[in-house]
N, C-alpha and C positions, 0 to 999 in steps of 0.2 A: 152563586154557587162556585167554589174553587173548582181547579182541576182534579184536587185530591178527593173532596167530596163527589165528584161526579164519577170518579173511577171507582171509589168505594160503593156507590150506588149500583154500578154495573156488576161489581163482584157479589153484592147482595142479591141481584136478579139471577145471575149465573149459578150461584150456589144453590138456589131455590130448584134448579132444574138437574144441575150436576153437582151434588153435595160433596163429591170427592175431587172435583176440579182443582187443579193447582193454578191460582190467579196471580200473575205478576202485575203488579200496579206501577205504572210509570206515568204520573202526572206530567202533562206537557204544557208548555207556554211559548209565546212567540218572541221572548226577549224582552217584553214590556211589563206591563202589571202582572203581579202573580208569577213573574219568573223566579224570583227569590224563594218564594214559598215552595214551589214546585221542586226545585233542586235541592233544597234544605229537607224537604219531606222524604224525597226517594233516597237521600245518603244517610239519612239519621243525624242530620246535622243540627245546628243550633242558631237562634237568632241572637245577635249581640246589639244592645242599646248603647247608644253614645250621643252625649250632649255635643252638640256643634253649632257653629255660627250659621245662622239661617241666611235666606235670600237678601234681607235688607239688614244684615248685621246682628240681629237679636239671636238669643240663644233658643235653640230647638231641640227636641228629643228625635235623632234619627236613629234607624237600625240597619243593620245588613246580615248576610247569612255567612255562616262558616260550615262548610260542607263536612260530612262526617269523617273524612280522611284527615281532616286538620289543616290541609295544605293549600285550599281553595276558598277564597272569599268571593260572595257574589253581592254587588252593589247596584241599588238602583238610586242614580244621581238624584232623582225627584225626591226622595226621602230626606235630603238635606237641603236641596236647592230648586224644590219643584214649585210650580205655578200654584198648586193646590195649598200650599203653605201661606198663601197671601189672600187678602181680600181683594176683590177686583179692583176697588179704589186705590188700593196700595201698590199695585203692580206699576214698576217703572224699571225698564231694562237699562236706563242710564245710571241706576244706582244697584241693581241687584248682582249678586256675586255667587260664585261657585266654590268659595272658600270652604264651605262645610263639606263638600264632596271630597276635596283635598284632605280634610281632616279623618273622613272615613277611611280613605285609602292608607293614611298614616297609621290608623288604628288597627288596620288589617295586617299591616307590615308588621307591627308591633306582635301580631300573634304567630309571626314566623311562616306565612303563607309563601307559596312559590307561585302561585297563579291567581290572577284577579279577573273576574268577569264583571264590567260595568255596562248596565243598560242606561242610556242617555236619553231616553223620552221623557216629556213632561217638564221641560226645565221652566224656570222663570227668569232665565238669566240671558245676556247678550255679551258677555266678557271675554268671548274667545278663549275661556278656561284659565284666563289670568289669575282668578281667585284661588281656583284649585291649586294652581302652581306655585303661588305664594305660600299655600299651606304646607306644600312640600318643599320649600325652601329656595325657590327661584326668586331673584328680586328684579322688578321692573322700576326702573328710576326715570325720573322726569331730567330736564336739562340742569335742574339746579341740584340734582344728586338726591332729591326726595323720593321715598317710595310712592309709587301711584296708590290713590285710595281705591276702594271697591268701585266695580261697576264699569259698564261699557262706555260710559261717557267720558272716562278718563284717559282711554287708549291713545287719544290724539296727542297727548303729551310724552307718550313714551319716547325715550332716547337710547336708554341702555339696559340690555337683558344680561344679567348675570346668573348663570347657572352652576357656579362653582359650589352653592349651597344646596343643591338638589340632592334629596335624600339617597344616599349612596345604594341603598338596598333595591331601589327601582330597577338598576342595571341588571339584576339576577332574578327579576319576577317577569313572568310572562304576563302581559296584560291583553285581553280581549275585549272588544268593544261591540255591543250589540247595537246596531244601527241599521234601520230600515228605511232611511232617507239618501238620497244620493246628491243633496243640494250642494253646491261649492260654498265657500266662506262668504265670498262677496257678489255683487251685481244683482240683476233682476230676479234671480232665483236663489239669491244668497240668503244667510241666515237672517238679516235684518229685515229685507223685503217681504220674505214669505212668513217668517214665524214671529216677527217683532210686533205686529198689531195685536196678536191674541196674548202678548205679555204686556200690553199696555203702552205701546209705542204709538204716538201721532205720526201722521206723515212727515213732518219735521223731524221727529225723532229718528225715523228709518233713515232719512238721508244722512243725519249726523252719525247714526251707529254704523252705517255701511261706510262712510268715510273713515270712521275711526278703525274699523276692522281692517280696511285696506292699508292704512298707515302701520297697523300691527303686523300684518302679514309682509309688509315691505321691510320692517326692522327685523323680523323673524329670518327672512331671505338674506338679508344684508349680514347679519351677526351670527346666525347659526347655520347658514347655507341651505335652508330647507324651504323650498317653495310649496306651500300648501293652500295657497290662494283659491286655485281651481280643483282641488283634490275633492273626488266624490265623497260625500259624507261630512267634509270639513264644517260644513255649515249646520251640522246636526246641534241641538242643544245650545243654540246662541252661538256656535264657534267652539264649543267643548270638544267637538270631535277633531278640529284644527289642533287644539292645544294638546290633546292626547297623542296625536300623531307625531307632532313636531317636537314635543319634550320627553315623552314617554315611550316612544317607539311602539305605540299600541297599533294593533292591527283591528280594522273596522269589518264586521262580517254582519250577515243577515242573522237576526235574532233566532229564528227557528233552527237554523243551521248550528248554531252554537248550543242552543238547548239539546238538540239531538246528540251532539259530541258529548257534552256534559253529563247527559243521563246513561250514555251508553245504550242508547235504544236499539240500535242495530243488533248488537249482541243479545240484548233483552229478548228480541222476537225471535231469534234463531231458534227452530225447533218448535214453535208454538203451532197447536192446531187451530185456534182462532185468535183473531185480532179485533178488538172492539175499540172503536173510537168514536170522536164527536166533533 
């Protein structure tokens, strides 16, 4: 049962007792699954379907929400780059990419939004957000000047980052990231060690992926002047948190806090006689 269905059921029960009661329905979510539906529902927005590059480079149909005011997009990265899009035997964080998540962001920018909320749970990836950034115009090149292929397995070859092609519209858009983990990018509590195994990483892969993300962080620090290796939440979604912070100046916040903010919950409950929750 979705949050909206639960709220409608509560309303039905209340109306049986108080037929004239005014019920204000505010479906809630915690920033994870169901967040897009809740925010689109309360704002009378719409769901937008887009064909994007999936975790292993195949085409998938993903969707995101455009809120009713037309200025805010709500994206769940899992819709484009999620673990559930792959069979267990196909999971391989050396190869999986966040490119499709970048395509969703780009599509949202095409709608003229000024604010984007991104939920980054349930990823199939461990690429530090490199794929997402490539979709938005950032170039990651190796020593021979070749663009890096998809996946966390290629990050050890990174030599040069070129941000000159980054979509200019990013600079004027507020990006909020719903993130309920505080893991750093690298180390024993990092993206690879903690989340890699569920994405198909063997112990050997975990070591390699962690080394690659360490190199990635060093190049970012050296060339962009941003030290994100130990930042809280940088390790979320296979390092997508780090990529969002370092390149898109995104702020990471607790999911429930963002949903409360985006729904205007505090204003909605002012003056209420009763509040029903679950």
